VEXZAGU-19372 format. One record per residue: residue in three letters; x, y, z of N, C-alpha, C in turn. Coordinates in steps of 0.001 Angstrom, whole numbers. Each point is the difference from the previous one (the first is absolute). Layout:
BEGIN
R:code:n.c1:n.c2:n.c3:ca.c1:ca.c2:ca.c3:c.c1:c.c2:c.c3
R:ALA:X:Y:Z:X:Y:Z:X:Y:Z
...
END
This chain:
BEGIN
R:code:n.c1:n.c2:n.c3:ca.c1:ca.c2:ca.c3:c.c1:c.c2:c.c3
R:MET:36043:62708:-46505:-1261:511:-689:-93:540:-1134
R:LYS:66:-81:-944:-352:1253:-1121:-1264:-147:-923
R:HIS:-1134:-961:1071:-1152:247:-1093:-442:1985:108
R:ARG:-436:268:-908:-422:1594:-1:-1077:82:-914
R:ILE:-547:1329:319:-953:508:-1035:247:1782:94
R:PHE:-565:-308:-1580:-192:1404:-690:-366:1093:1026
R:HIS:599:1135:214:-130:1377:660:-256:915:-909
R:SER:1103:356:-499:-441:1469:-992:1289:199:-557
R:THR:362:759:-1321:629:348:-646:1309:1323:287
R:ASP:-911:460:1218:994:970:251:77:490:1676
R:LEU:334:-1264:620:149:-161:1429:765:1139:897
R:PRO:1254:109:-812:1108:929:527:-708:1163:39
R:GLU:-226:841:-1114:-890:1177:-16:-1459:152:721
R:ARG:12:-858:830:-809:-252:1071:764:495:1245
R:LEU:630:-13:287:319:0:1064:308:915:1092
R:PRO:306:1160:-880:-787:1772:764:-1032:-326:636
R:THR:-1034:175:-902:-1340:-291:184:-82:-1111:1562
R:LEU:497:-1386:-281:-388:-846:722:177:760:1395
R:ALA:1146:252:-30:823:852:1497:-740:853:947
R:VAL:-832:417:-597:-846:1282:740:-699:-1041:315
R:GLU:-1155:-785:-378:-800:-863:-366:120:-740:2134
R:LEU:1265:-618:-383:661:-785:724:343:568:1385
R:ASN:205:1664:-53:825:878:1250:935:-653:-489
R:ALA:1317:-147:-589:928:-669:-249:1270:1020:-553
R:SER:703:103:70:957:1121:-499:482:-826:-951
R:LEU:205:754:-1464:128:-518:-1418:1723:-1161:134
R:ASP:977:860:717:553:-885:79:270:-1089:867
R:ASP:-197:-277:916:-775:-1192:302:-892:-732:-312
R:LEU:-636:630:-1362:-753:-1555:-371:525:-287:-1129
R:HIS:932:969:-186:925:-630:-1385:960:-875:478
R:ALA:370:-69:1648:847:-1182:-142:-880:-754:497
R:VAL:-1080:200:211:-1009:-1473:362:-130:-652:-871
R:TYR:-467:609:-1569:-211:-7:-1170:1450:-1259:-600
R:SER:1143:384:142:1496:-297:-835:-449:-1590:1137
R:TRP:-21:197:1169:94:-1490:1211:-1109:-736:-611
R:GLY:-904:423:48:-1333:-1127:-997:544:-180:-861
R:MET:404:492:-1210:909:-484:-1282:536:-1370:88
R:THR:1093:-54:1165:882:-991:209:-500:-591:1198
R:ASN:-1048:236:465:-707:-1742:1053:-1217:-542:-772
R:ASN:-124:476:-1573:-1413:-849:-430:-1337:305:314
R:ILE:160:1577:671:-1368:381:115:-1054:440:-1361
R:TRP:1332:1013:-3:-942:759:-1805:1271:-640:-1163
R:PHE:-573:83:-1201:1143:-189:-638:-603:862:-1612
R:ALA:1518:192:-498:100:1052:-1255:517:-833:-1413
R:GLU:-652:-54:-920:281:-450:-1234:60:591:-887
R:GLY:1051:4:-1134:-15:1188:-1194:735:1401:991
R:GLU:-114:493:-1718:570:1708:79:-566:833:-535
R:GLY:23:884:531:-692:1414:-674:-1570:-567:-1
R:GLU:-253:-133:-1246:-1292:286:-630:-1166:-966:-153
R:GLN:1345:-1675:543:-288:-1019:-5:16:-880:1356
R:ALA:172:1524:950:292:-499:1639:-1337:-604:170
R:ARG:41:-625:778:-1476:-869:486:494:-70:1998
R:TYR:-550:721:1003:190:-424:990:-1315:-1199:792
R:SER:226:-456:766:-925:-1065:746:943:-477:1209
R:ILE:-1272:-425:868:52:-507:1486:-339:-1158:147
R:CYS:400:-674:1107:238:-1850:596:-1487:-8:-347
R:SER:-601:-1300:-633:-1512:-378:47:-675:-567:1173
R:VAL:1104:-595:760:-87:-643:876:4:1279:1146
R:ASN:-1103:-100:1229:-369:617:916:1744:-201:850
R:ILE:610:920:-92:1424:310:817:-122:599:1029
R:GLU:-995:630:592:-142:1237:1173:282:-358:796
R:THR:-374:-778:543:329:-599:1480:1942:78:57
R:THR:561:-353:-1305:1174:-337:503:1209:877:-258
R:ILE:-1240:1325:-831:1787:1001:-81:-91:580:1592
R:PRO:1137:652:-185:690:-22:1836:-7:1420:-33
R:ASP:301:639:-1393:-392:1394:427:-771:1206:-261
R:PRO:-885:511:881:-1101:687:31:-363:458:-1058
R:LEU:869:1072:-188:-63:769:-1484:-797:-1035:-1330
R:ALA:1221:-663:-188:215:-931:-784:-1873:-777:176
R:LYS:-365:-437:848:-1133:-832:304:-1318:1098:-502
R:ARG:345:599:306:-1057:1561:-83:-288:520:-1385
R:LEU:1521:-164:-761:-51:-5:-1888:-616:-1248:-337
R:TYR:37:-824:285:-171:-1574:-407:-1817:383:-29
R:GLN:-305:313:966:-1322:-277:594:-762:1198:-1330
R:ARG:873:955:234:-732:1210:-948:454:-470:-1830
R:LEU:486:-64:-210:156:-749:-1200:-660:-1172:-207
R:ARG:-536:-1077:634:-888:-1593:156:-1519:1583:-298
R:SER:-397:801:385:-1187:990:180:-470:-125:-1480
R:ASP:1087:255:-1009:233:691:-1569:-1096:-1354:-258
R:ILE:836:-1358:410:-436:-852:-1030:-1611:-757:442
R:PRO:-368:-493:-1101:-1732:-218:466:45:-1525:138
R:THR:509:-840:814:34:-949:329:370:-661:1536
R:THR:-562:-723:569:333:-931:822:1668:-787:-471
R:LEU:1108:319:868:1007:-622:221:410:-1232:300
R:VAL:704:-544:-433:233:-1633:433:22:-64:1153
R:PRO:-762:-816:885:790:-337:1091:1335:-669:609
R:ARG:699:559:862:851:-939:516:-401:-1499:910
R:TYR:168:-821:-864:-901:-1349:671:723:-1028:1162
R:GLY:-935:-70:509:66:-612:1632:-994:-435:248
R:LYS:292:-373:1820:-1411:75:886:-627:1503:-11
R:ASN:-259:575:-611:-727:1490:344:-1118:243:-1019
R:TRP:-1225:805:933:-837:498:-929:-36:499:-1340
R:PRO:1380:649:-698:-134:597:-955:-72:-969:-1195
R:THR:736:-1451:679:426:-1832:-988:-1618:-366:-269
R:LEU:-703:-87:1403:-1292:-650:-114:-679:520:-1045
R:LYS:-537:1334:750:-1120:1220:-1316:794:-111:-1559
R:ASP:926:-666:101:590:186:-1507:-339:-1856:-778
R:ARG:-71:-555:1057:-292:-1369:-748:-1862:-301:-182
R:TRP:-125:701:552:-1754:61:473:-233:198:-1313
R:LEU:377:1565:-403:-52:731:-1438:179:-1268:-1191
R:ARG:1512:-138:474:280:-1076:-1557:-1245:-665:58
R:VAL:47:-1003:1094:-1627:-1402:-200:-1100:679:-895
R:TRP:-355:1417:872:-962:577:-288:-152:533:-1903
R:GLU:942:608:-274:-56:-96:-1379:269:-1023:-426
R:GLN:584:-1050:-171:426:-1156:-718:-1762:-794:113
R:THR:-704:-202:963:-1475:-659:-214:-911:1057:-951
R:TYR:475:1130:-120:-745:892:-979:498:-615:-1037
R:ASN:1161:239:-698:1298:-870:-723:-756:-802:-961
R:ILE:-27:-1040:1032:-824:-1282:-94:-1548:-513:-186
R:VAL:-123:689:913:-1972:-553:-655:-844:1541:-349
R:ILE:112:968:1397:-737:994:33:-534:1071:-1187
R:ASN:1633:-322:-1179:137:1005:-867:-655:-721:-1421
R:LYS:-982:-896:299:-340:-868:-1270:-1889:-214:554
R:ILE:24:370:1039:-1726:363:583:-362:1325:-1080
R:PRO:-1427:-260:-758:-603:1305:-486:-826:908:704
R:SER:648:375:549:-197:612:1218:650:1839:408
R:HIS:-271:540:-950:1019:1743:66:-227:70:1335
R:HIS:-1060:-107:1041:52:334:1102:590:-794:973
R:LEU:-144:-1401:-198:1217:-690:1511:1199:177:-643
R:ARG:362:-234:-1248:1590:290:-43:594:1491:94
R:LEU:-1005:1175:461:399:1101:215:279:105:1676
R:THR:-968:-736:249:-31:-34:1896:1294:-937:300
R:TRP:283:-820:-800:1270:-1115:393:1032:1237:11
R:LEU:-20:314:-1038:1773:973:-466:-38:886:1309
R:ARG:-1340:999:267:177:1296:664:-127:-321:1635
R:LEU:-420:-1455:527:-231:-320:1327:1910:-385:213
R:GLY:568:-534:-1451:1436:-262:-13:1304:1216:-89
R:GLY:-1259:1783:69:792:1202:227:48:359:-1542
R:ALA:-513:-410:-1083:404:450:-977:-1240:1494:-311
R:LYS:69:1044:-558:-907:973:94:-384:69:-1221
R:ILE:-1535:-135:-82:-164:116:-1781:-1512:1196:-150
R:GLY:483:908:-476:-1354:1000:4:-1212:-327:-740
R:LYS:-973:940:-213:-1533:-271:96:269:-538:-1515
R:GLY:-533:-1063:-743:-13:-56:-1401:655:-1165:-470
R:SER:1243:-154:919:1055:-574:-566:41:-1552:178
R:THR:570:-926:-927:71:-1099:319:1022:-649:-630
R:ILE:266:-1365:551:968:-911:-1073:-678:-1503:-12
R:TRP:45:-420:-1135:-535:-724:-976:266:-1225:761
R:ARG:-935:-1085:-830:788:-1298:1066:1013:-396:-879
R:ASN:811:-1408:749:1334:-353:-348:1370:1198:-293
R:THR:-358:742:434:1049:1095:501:887:-382:1217
R:GLU:1031:119:543:1150:-293:855:293:996:270
R:VAL:-518:33:1688:1004:1833:756:1133:-849:1119
R:LEU:1073:514:-260:623:-98:956:684:1369:782
R:GLY:133:-374:1011:-306:1508:1361:-718:605:-117
R:VAL:-1042:-953:324:-1531:721:32:-148:1133:929
R:GLU:723:153:1062:-374:1001:1244:903:1590:-828
R:ASN:618:-331:-1349:1153:1160:-244:-1215:549:-1502
R:LEU:-1090:-1001:-265:-652:909:-1500:-1174:813:393
R:VAL:429:1673:-421:-771:1008:-261:-906:75:-983
R:MET:-1473:-170:-376:-246:103:-1017:-1312:1583:-494
R:GLY:203:821:-395:-921:1041:-227:-1604:-269:-106
R:LYS:-521:872:-156:-1868:-222:-961:79:-656:-1693
R:ASP:-995:-272:-2:-56:-400:-1104:1111:-808:-896
R:SER:932:-1037:499:1101:-174:-552:-490:-1842:145
R:VAL:788:-593:-1084:-376:-1237:-969:1573:-712:66
R:ILE:-76:-1610:1000:1191:-665:-667:-706:-1175:-781
R:ALA:7:-399:-1238:-640:-993:-605:509:-1339:679
R:TRP:-153:-1023:-985:-115:-1074:25:1622:-727:170
R:HIS:587:-1100:659:1475:-1055:-134:1637:1316:181
R:CYS:-924:753:786:1590:1375:-52:736:-767:1439
R:GLN:1188:578:-9:444:-161:1381:564:1305:404
R:ILE:-348:53:1320:-309:1457:853:1082:-373:916
R:ASP:935:742:-280:1259:-215:1217:292:1870:552
R:ALA:-597:-145:1377:-242:926:327:1015:70:1499
R:ARG:838:-625:-257:908:-405:1589:845:1545:659
R:ALA:155:771:-1339:921:1043:352:-656:968:-195
R:GLY:-1311:-147:-192:-1110:1517:82:-113:-352:-1326
R:LEU:-1340:630:-426:-1196:-428:-1101:-915:1054:-55
R:ILE:52:1590:-400:-1032:563:63:-525:418:-664
R:ILE:-1363:-459:-773:-527:16:-1412:-1072:1735:470
R:GLY:-85:384:-1227:-1298:1295:291:-1032:-542:-367
R:ASP:-1170:1616:-376:-1037:-249:-575:72:-39:-1263
R:HIS:-992:-776:-479:-544:-643:-1574:1428:-460:-515
R:VAL:457:-947:568:721:-890:-853:-26:-864:-550
R:ALA:298:-1016:-554:-398:-527:-1170:1436:-1389:56
R:ILE:84:-747:665:526:-1453:-275:-306:-1257:-394
R:ALA:446:57:-1505:-612:-1469:-1299:702:-956:1071
R:SER:-720:-1224:-772:17:-1307:655:1807:-461:-865
R:HIS:545:-530:1246:1357:-817:-439:1020:1038:514
R:VAL:-436:1021:568:1467:1028:486:882:-436:1024
R:LEU:679:248:78:1376:-606:1159:450:1654:689
R:ILE:145:14:748:466:1301:891:394:-489:1184
R:ILE:1832:-65:-126:747:-580:470:661:835:1138
R:ALA:61:-126:1538:444:776:791:1373:-97:182
R:GLY:740:-838:-246:1590:217:113:856:-1073:-776
R:THR:1468:-118:-243:-109:-1007:-313:1701:-883:1343
R:HIS:730:-73:-642:1474:-410:1189:1551:683:-761
R:ASP:844:290:528:726:581:-231:1321:-969:-534
R:LEU:9:381:-1644:594:-1241:-1037:1522:579:456
R:THR:651:677:627:1508:411:60:324:-835:1622
R:ALA:-729:139:700:642:-778:978:-277:-1414:-270
R:LYS:1172:-558:1148:-462:-1730:331:-875:-602:957
R:GLU:-764:1304:702:-626:-781:580:-1511:243:-911
R:PHE:-1293:-227:591:-1088:-46:-716:-591:1475:667
R:TRP:601:1049:-27:-877:950:866:-1476:913:-1003
R:SER:-1022:72:840:-949:565:-526:291:1171:-1031
R:VAL:-686:492:-770:-184:1620:-356:-1072:300:-176
R:SER:-967:1031:401:-1111:71:-213:-158:1499:-94
R:GLY:-1517:502:-211:-339:1223:-295:-1428:114:65
R:PRO:-1003:1257:683:-1415:375:-506:282:286:-1024
R:ILE:-1608:-528:-828:-1158:436:-1280:-577:1051:77
R:TYR:-53:1009:-373:-1197:651:122:-614:481:-1956
R:ILE:-1289:-973:299:-1009:817:-1244:-1026:814:105
R:ASP:321:968:-732:-568:1499:575:-1873:-309:-825
R:ASP:-547:782:227:-1376:249:-920:203:114:-1063
R:TYR:-1419:-1183:-778:334:230:-1279:551:-854:-660
R:ALA:1059:-132:432:1105:-1195:-429:-785:-1252:-606
R:TRP:701:-689:-1211:-773:-1200:-241:1420:-1019:-595
R:ILE:-278:-845:481:952:-1235:-190:-146:-1003:-872
R:ALA:41:-423:-1111:-541:-1106:-825:383:-870:43
R:SER:-567:-1245:-512:243:-1512:230:1623:-22:-173
R:ARG:537:-1190:997:838:-716:-144:1298:1187:-161
R:ALA:-169:1282:432:1408:815:424:-138:-187:1659
R:LEU:1720:83:687:507:212:694:878:1030:722
R:ILE:-791:158:955:502:1137:1246:911:-194:448
R:ALA:1680:166:338:497:-76:1037:308:1068:985
R:HIS:627:-395:975:202:434:1571:786:1656:-409
R:SER:-487:472:952:804:1680:-118:-919:498:-1070
R:THR:-579:150:-985:-846:945:-771:-1308:800:566
R:ARG:71:816:-1160:-1394:595:480:-887:313:-1348
R:ILE:-934:-590:-351:-816:693:-1225:-896:937:32
R:GLY:550:867:-546:-753:1487:432:-1463:60:-558
R:ARG:-663:960:322:-1196:-107:-211:-545:328:-1609
R:GLY:-1217:-813:-240:-375:-330:-1319:970:-519:-787
R:ALA:1037:-644:86:823:-507:-611:-342:-1851:-296
R:VAL:329:-280:-1711:-274:-1373:-52:1024:-746:21
R:VAL:340:-1583:79:625:-1140:-246:-504:-576:-948
R:THR:529:-325:-1127:-659:-822:-806:799:-633:158
R:ALA:-1151:-1609:-478:452:-1272:-24:1262:-560:75
R:ASN:340:-992:873:1221:-877:-607:1234:1261:641
R:THR:-242:1270:597:1221:566:368:244:133:1298
R:LEU:1516:-168:143:905:483:1246:464:1274:254
R:VAL:-984:-10:1155:515:1547:633:1190:-101:1095
R:ALA:1220:491:-369:639:58:1497:590:1221:510
R:LYS:-691:1146:-442:172:1070:-105:-1000:867:379
R:ASN:-119:1470:812:-1341:641:-283:-450:549:-1562
R:VAL:-1275:122:123:-640:215:-1134:-894:1308:399
R:ALA:184:822:-1246:-719:1673:284:-840:84:183
R:PRO:-665:792:299:-1909:239:69:-123:117:-1281
R:TYR:-1230:-780:-738:-815:-159:-1252:980:-745:-812
R:LYS:1049:-27:213:801:-1098:-1325:-324:-627:-312
R:ILE:-99:-1303:-1169:-584:-1362:-568:1736:-91:-165
R:VAL:427:-1014:802:1055:-744:-239:-402:-1272:-454
R:GLY:1248:-750:-637:-259:-1296:-282:1202:-966:-935
R:GLY:-96:-1292:-541:1491:111:-327:1050:-422:897
R:SER:999:-433:-654:1331:-99:892:861:1076:402
R:GLY:-84:-17:1104:197:1619:1216:-1007:550:482
R:ALA:-995:-275:-668:-1361:688:417:324:1271:-430
R:LYS:211:-307:-1732:-39:1609:-1041:-993:769:157
R:PRO:105:1492:279:-1129:668:-571:-922:-138:-1483
R:MET:-1447:-318:412:-502:46:-1503:-991:787:-48
R:GLY:80:1252:1030:-1122:1359:-163:-865:332:1237
R:GLU:-954:543:176:-374:727:813:-1741:-255:646
R:ARG:-545:38:713:-1206:189:262:-676:1355:-42
R:PRO:-1602:-166:222:-269:1651:231:143:-220:1680
R:ARG:284:1509:207:372:281:1492:-1445:461:852
R:ASP:-1118:259:-589:-788:179:417:-1609:-1700:266
R:LEU:1232:-780:330:-1138:-1087:164:-888:-166:1034
R:ASP:-1274:-707:-637:-861:66:1269:-951:-1178:-446
R:TYR:51:-1082:923:-780:-1508:-533:-229:-504:999
R:LYS:-639:-1135:578:272:-687:428:372:-1659:-281
R:VAL:639:-756:519:574:-1278:-437:-1112:-1102:560
R:GLY:-1091:94:761:-1019:-702:397:108:-1378:567
R:GLY:1263:-597:299:15:-1420:-12:-379:-347:841
R:LEU:-881:696:1250:-786:-883:762:-1182:665:-158
R:GLY:-1215:-1311:-784:-862:787:-133:-1063:-1907:-275
R:LEU:-1567:470:-491:-476:-1203:-102:545:-801:-1357
R:PHE:530:526:-1005:316:-472:-1128:1397:-1044:406
R:THR:514:341:993:1176:-645:598:-202:-711:1001
R:LEU:-1302:-275:233:314:-1047:1359:442:-696:151
R:LEU:130:-1229:-737:734:-934:-183:1421:259:-190
R:HIS:724:925:-452:1126:-123:-370:988:-137:1474
END
């Protein structure tokens, strides 16, 4: 099984610190790390500055025989802001996952069309979403992975967006996401004969602004105050306060560093949004 979710770009460099945390010798941890690479528990892709490290996105904790490998998997999993896909079967994690999928599809088919912020947000929160004060999601926007969605305060996601939080989506304060934006949690391994999933969490920091019809790909971070202009595909991190757009999300300028405003997406004048 090679379904995987992005963890970091520097996992090998973290091993000494992780050895201390896990109260293990560095030699033992290196041995477990190598064993896990061979057994598809964690993965390495690319080299040098292009290296990317992932862990299995299906929760295989109970199948890992080595105690130290199991503890390392638990530790790495805790860095990723999502609930991993359960090993499907006749068990509680499967039942809970199926219930959540029904809950979110009911939202996407019916609830997200109702012109009431309070009803829609209550539905999402009951499904596990964490949505801060003054934040909202406007009508006709779909949410996937509802239990892994986190929004800060005074942030808004506008009409007709597709918000994929299955790998973890963390949105800060005062963030504006315009209509028809796509936020995509993952893809599939194009180099494998199997259809392995490849995913990664997405972070959108305070005061970021995502303009209409932008596409934010998995495993990216939109820095504080950054702007992604309309119709832009973002497949890499965007530095704080940068304005990016066009093919390859090229830098186009910078915003002021003393941003101080409210988005105001939840209010009297947006009551029916």
